[in-house]
C-alpha positions in Angstrom: 27.5 12.0 8.8 28.8 8.3 9.9 25.7 6.5 10.7 27.1 3.3 13.8 26.4 -0.3 13.5 22.4 -1.5 13.7 23.4 -3.8 15.9 25.1 -1.4 18.5 21.6 -0.2 18.7 20.1 -3.5 20.5 21.7 -3.6 23.8 20.8 -6.4 26.4 21.9 -7.3 29.8 21.0 -10.1 32.1 18.5 -7.3 34.4 16.9 -4.8 31.7 16.9 -4.7 27.6 16.8 -1.3 25.7 16.0 -1.2 22.7 17.3 2.4 20.8 15.2 0.7 17.6 16.8 3.3 14.8 17.1 1.3 12.3 13.0 1.5 11.3 13.6 5.2 11.1 17.6 4.2 8.8 15.3 2.1 5.9 12.5 5.0 5.7 15.7 7.9 5.4 17.2 6.1 3.4 14.3 6.8 1.3 15.1 10.1 0.6 19.2 9.5 0.3 20.1 6.7 -2.1 18.1 4.9 -5.4 16.4 2.3 -4.2 13.7 2.4 -7.2 15.2 2.3 -10.6 18.2 0.3 -10.1 18.8 -2.3 -13.5 20.8 -1.4 -16.2 17.9 -2.6 -18.4 15.6 0.2 -17.7 14.3 1.9 -20.5 15.8 5.6 -21.6 13.6 6.3 -24.4 10.1 4.9 -26.1 8.1 5.9 -28.5 5.3 8.0 -28.0 5.7 8.4 -24.3 3.5 10.7 -22.7 5.1 13.8 -20.9 1.3 15.0 -19.6 0.6 14.8 -15.5 -2.9 13.8 -14.9 -5.2 17.8 -14.2 -6.1 18.1 -10.8 -8.6 21.1 -11.5 -11.8 20.7 -9.1 -14.1 17.9 -10.4 -11.0 15.7 -11.8 -10.6 12.3 -10.6 -8.2 11.8 -7.6 -4.7 10.2 -8.4 -3.9 6.9 -6.3 -0.7 5.8 -5.5 -0.3 1.8 -4.9 2.2 -0.2 -2.9 2.4 -4.0 -4.5 4.1 -6.2 -2.2 5.7 -9.8 -1.9 7.7 -12.9 -1.2 9.5 -15.2 -3.2 7.6 -16.9 -5.9 4.6 -14.4 -5.6 6.2 -11.9 -9.1 4.1 -13.3 -11.3 1.1 -12.4 -9.4 2.0 -9.1 -8.2 2.2 -8.2 -12.2 -1.3 -9.7 -12.6 -2.7 -7.2 -9.5 -0.7 -4.4 -11.3 -2.9 -5.1 -14.6 -6.0 -5.5 -12.4 -5.3 -2.0 -10.8 -3.8 -0.1 -13.2 -4.7 3.4 -15.3 -2.1 5.4 -16.3 -3.4 8.4 -14.1 -1.9 6.6 -10.9 1.8 5.9 -9.3 2.7 2.2 -8.4 5.8 0.6 -6.8 6.3 -2.6 -6.9 8.5 -4.9 -4.1 9.6 -8.5 -3.6 11.1 -9.1 -0.5 14.7 -10.1 0.0 12.9 -13.5 0.6 13.7 -13.7 -3.2 16.9 -13.9 -5.4 18.3 -10.8 -7.2 17.3 -13.0 -10.5 13.0 -12.8 -9.9 13.3 -8.9 -8.5 15.4 -8.3 -11.9 12.7 -10.2 -14.0 9.9 -8.1 -12.5 11.6 -5.2 -13.3 12.3 -5.9 -16.7 8.7 -7.3 -17.6 7.4 -3.6 -16.3 9.8 -1.6 -18.3 9.6 -3.6 -21.3 6.1 -3.3 -21.5 5.5 -0.4 -23.9 2.1 0.8 -22.2 3.9 1.1 -18.4 7.0 2.5 -19.9 5.2 5.1 -22.1 3.2 6.7 -19.2 5.9 6.1 -16.8 3.9 5.5 -13.5 5.7 2.2 -12.7 8.4 1.8 -10.5 10.3 -1.6 -8.9 12.3 -1.6 -6.5 15.8 -3.0 -6.9 17.6 -3.4 -4.3 15.6 -5.0 -1.4 15.3 -5.7 2.5 13.9 -7.9 5.0 10.9 -8.1 5.8 7.9 -9.9 8.3 4.8 -8.4 8.8 4.6 -9.0 12.6 7.4 -7.6 13.1 8.6 -3.6 12.9 10.4 -4.4 9.5 6.8 -4.7 8.0 6.0 -0.9 9.3 9.0 0.3 8.3 8.6 -1.3 4.9 5.0 0.6 4.6 6.4 4.0 5.4 9.2 3.4 3.4 7.6 2.8 0.5 5.5 5.7 1.0 8.6 7.5 1.6 10.1 6.5 -2.2 6.5 7.4 -3.3 6.4 11.0 -2.4 9.8 11.0 -4.0 9.1 9.4 -7.1 5.8 12.1 -7.3 4.0 14.0 -5.1 0.8 14.9 -7.3 -0.9 11.4 -5.8 -3.8 11.6 -3.0 -4.0 8.6 -1.2 -1.7 5.6 0.1 -3.1 2.3 -0.7 -1.3 -1.1 0.2 -1.7 -4.3 -1.9 -0.1 -8.0 -0.9 -0.3 -10.9 -3.1 -3.5 -12.2 -1.3 -5.1 -9.4 -2.7 -7.3 -8.7 -6.0 -9.6 -5.7 -6.6 -13.8 -6.0 -6.6 -14.2 -2.9 -8.5 -12.5 -1.3 -11.5 -9.9 1.7 -11.7 -13.1 4.0 -13.0 -15.0 2.8 -10.5 -13.1 3.4 -7.6 -11.4 7.1 -9.6 -15.5 7.7 -9.2 -16.0 7.2 -6.1 -13.4 9.1 -4.6 -13.7 11.9 -6.5 -16.4 13.4 -4.0 -13.9 12.9 -0.8 -12.1 15.3 1.1 -8.5 14.6 0.3 -7.8 14.0 4.0 -10.2 11.2 4.4 -8.4 8.1 5.9 -10.0 4.7 5.5 -9.1 3.0 8.8 -10.6 0.3 10.9 -10.4 -0.1 14.7 -11.0 -3.0 16.8 -12.4 -3.0 20.2 -10.1 -4.2 22.6 -9.7 -3.7 25.9 -7.6 -2.0 27.8 -6.0 -4.8 29.9 -6.0 -6.5 26.4 -3.9 -4.0 25.3 -1.7 -3.1 27.7 -0.6 -6.6 27.9 -0.1 -7.0 24.4 2.6 -3.8 24.3 4.8 -4.7 27.4 6.0 -7.6 25.6 9.0 -6.9 24.1 10.1 -8.2 20.0 13.0 -7.8 18.1 12.6 -8.3 14.5 15.8 -8.6 13.1 14.7 -7.7 10.2 14.9 -4.2 11.0 19.3 -4.2 10.7 20.1 -7.2 8.4 19.1 -7.4 4.6 17.9 -11.0 5.2 14.0 -12.6 5.6 14.7 -13.2 9.8 11.8 -14.5 12.2 10.7 -12.5 14.9 11.6 -13.5 18.8 10.3 -12.2 22.0 12.3 -11.2 25.1 12.2 -12.8 28.7 11.9 -9.1 30.1 8.9 -6.7 29.8 8.5 -3.1 29.3 5.8 -0.5 30.7 3.4 0.4 28.7 3.2 3.8 28.0 0.9 6.4 30.0 1.1 8.9 28.0 -0.6 8.6 25.0 -3.3 5.6 23.9 -2.6 2.6 21.8 -4.5 1.7 19.6 -5.6 -1.5 17.6 -7.2 -2.3 14.9 -6.8 -3.6 10.7 -3.4 -3.6 9.1 -4.9 -2.4 5.6 -5.5 0.8 5.4 -5.8 3.7 2.9 -3.8 6.7 3.8 -3.9 10.3 2.4 -0.9 11.9 1.5 -1.1 14.9 3.7 -1.1 11.7 6.8 1.9 10.0 4.8 3.4 12.6 5.0 3.1 13.9 8.9 3.9 10.4 9.3 7.2 10.3 7.6 8.6 14.0 7.2 8.9 14.3 10.8 7.1 17.8 11.5 6.0 16.2 14.7 7.4 14.4 17.0 4.8 11.7 17.9 4.8 9.4 15.1 8.8 9.2 15.2 8.5 8.8 19.2 5.9 6.1 18.2 7.4 4.0 15.6 10.6 3.4 17.4 8.5 2.5 20.3 6.4 0.4 17.9 9.9 -1.5 16.4 9.3 -3.8 19.5 5.3 -4.6 19.7 4.4 -7.9 17.7 2.2 -7.0 14.9 2.6 -2.9 15.1 0.8 -3.0 11.2 -2.3 -3.4 13.6 -1.6 -0.6 16.0 0.1 2.1 14.4 -1.9 4.7 12.1 -4.7 3.9 14.8 -2.5 5.2 17.5 -1.0 8.2 15.4 -4.7 9.4 14.1 -6.4 8.9 17.5 -3.5 10.8 19.2 -3.0 14.1 16.6 -6.2 16.2 16.9 -5.8 17.2 13.7 -6.7 13.3 11.5 -9.0 12.6 14.6 -12.3 13.6 13.1 -10.8 12.7 8.5 -10.5 8.9 9.7 -13.7 6.9 8.5 -13.9 3.7 10.8 -13.9 1.8 7.1 -10.4 -0.2 6.1 -12.9 -1.1 2.6 -11.5 -4.6 2.3 -13.6 -7.7 2.1 -11.9 -11.0 4.2 -12.5 -14.0 1.9 -13.9 -17.0 4.7 -13.8 -20.6 3.0 -16.3 -21.4 0.0 -16.6 -17.3 -0.6 -18.4 -16.6 -3.9 -19.0 -13.1 -5.2 -22.4 -12.1 -4.4 -21.5 -12.4 -0.9 -19.1 -10.0 -0.6 -19.6 -6.3 0.7 -20.9 -3.1 -1.3 -18.2 -1.2 0.4 -15.4 -3.5 -0.5 -13.2 -2.3 -3.1 -10.4 -5.1 -2.8 -10.9 -8.7 -1.0 -8.1 -10.4 0.2 -6.5 -13.6 1.0 -6.8 -15.5 -1.5 -4.8 -18.6 -2.1 -2.7 -19.4 -5.3 -5.0 -21.9 -5.7 -7.5 -19.4 -6.6 -5.5 -18.5 -9.7 -7.5 -19.8 -11.9 -10.6 -19.9 -9.9 -12.4 -16.9 -7.9 -9.5 -14.2 -9.1 -10.7 -15.6 -12.6 -14.5 -15.1 -12.5 -13.4 -11.3 -11.4 -11.4 -11.0 -13.8 -14.3 -12.3 -16.3 -17.6 -10.9 -14.5 -16.2 -7.4 -12.8 -13.4 -6.3 -14.3 -13.6 -7.0 -17.9 -10.3 -7.9 -17.7 -8.7 -10.7 -20.2 -5.4 -12.6 -19.9 -2.6 -10.4 -20.0 -4.7 -7.4 -20.3 -5.4 -3.9 -17.9 -8.3 -3.2 -16.7 -10.7 -1.5 -19.5 -11.6 2.3 -18.8 -12.8 5.2 -20.4 -9.2 6.0 -21.5 -8.1 3.3 -23.1 -12.2 2.3 -24.1 -11.4 3.3 -28.1 -7.6 1.1 -27.9 -8.6 -1.6 -27.8 -5.8 -2.8 -25.2 -7.0 -6.4 -24.3 -6.2 -9.3 -26.3 -5.6 -12.6 -25.1 -2.2 -13.6 -26.2 0.8 -11.7 -24.6 2.9 -11.3 -27.2 -0.2 -9.8 -29.6 -0.7 -7.1 -26.6 3.0 -6.1 -26.9 2.7 -5.6 -30.6 -0.2 -4.1 -30.6 0.8 -1.6 -27.9 3.7 -0.8 -29.9 1.2 0.8 -32.4 -0.7 2.1 -30.2 -0.1 6.6 -29.7 -0.7 6.5 -25.9 0.0 10.5 -26.3 -4.1 10.7 -27.4 -5.8 9.0 -24.8 -7.7 11.0 -22.1 -6.7 10.0 -18.5 -8.5 12.7 -17.1 -12.1 11.4 -17.6 -13.6 7.9 -15.9 -17.0 6.3 -16.6 -18.5 4.1 -13.6 -20.2 1.7 -13.5 -24.1 1.3 -11.4 -21.1 -0.5 -9.3 -19.1 2.8 -9.1 -22.0 4.9 -8.3 -23.6 3.6 -5.5 -19.9 3.0 -4.0 -19.3 7.4 -4.4 -23.1 7.3 -2.4 -21.6 4.7 0.3 -18.4 6.4 0.6 -19.9 10.6 0.3 -22.6 9.3 3.3 -20.2 7.2 5.3 -18.2 10.5 5.3 -20.5 13.2 6.3 -22.0 10.6 9.1 -18.4 9.8 10.6 -15.3 12.6 10.1 -17.5 14.4 11.9 -17.7 13.0 15.2 -16.0 14.6 17.7 -15.6 11.0 19.9 -14.0 9.3 16.6 -11.8 7.8 18.4 -12.2 5.0 21.1 -12.1 6.3 25.0 -12.0 3.0 26.0 -7.9 2.5 26.5 
């Protein structure tokens, strides 16, 4: 099928504007039609001690998490650090540097992953090779997230939850603690925070038409606002909240595979709304009866403020956000030392590598050591939670029992 030029899908006139925002849909469709990952000639094709077994998914086994870690120009090192701080061989990881980065930056990121003996052994880290423009204030930010989730479904369908991380994020708990806490939760549970927004404020927000050139151009561009407005929808409720979400695989499949028309119709509408990441998932959930009562109003994030310390961060938060680059050697290092127990350039210890001595202080020593380890001998199906992980599991289980059974989970004021 020959696709029309994306530029032709936005039609302007003096009296009205018609927006046929198929660019986001085409981007997501590309996840199934073209190889966006493993696009480098330096890809490792054979690795000694490559692990060929898949994580066990029997009753009582830990879940599998799918992480999308993204950034812009200059964020390559922070993405690698975040990968190592959240790494566990059970999980799946997809890394993206958007179009503001150079091809060399993206290639360097891919090569760093491919040459790491640990990542290569478990083959669970992928890097998006061909990038695209992303603006978190426009439809391209939502399209990039859905595209990433579609890619992760294509890579592996064995995961249970989808988690997004940006360069200003950093974990507050080890993967053993997080996996332990999620082990006892229903696999269809979603963590999505809702904001209290009035009807009038929401209507004014969605009436304003936003154009995001990143949807149809392969470069980073600012959004702009049209002079004309449009009517607010009257056939469904629009809800708002945090753009940071933890979504079940079943809900992701519902959004990207298109067996119901509503997520697709809403995606087209949200392509011309400011900050659709703050609206899309809340709206899909609350207009889809099958997911309304499988949602907890909590994104499990702690938003940092000036002069924050570790003692102030919430007990239910698994990730803190809004770290600045100057925090890399400050508070982030404190988290590495006191919470994650992560040595420089190493991954975070878990029960799977407790006897493998996988953390050393120098990167060259780490690589030499990991080349000698037979990763086929480690047990990736067991985790050992700290008291923090045990407490998180109890808290999340309580939230699930109290939160998902309410028939009026979704706000009714809009």
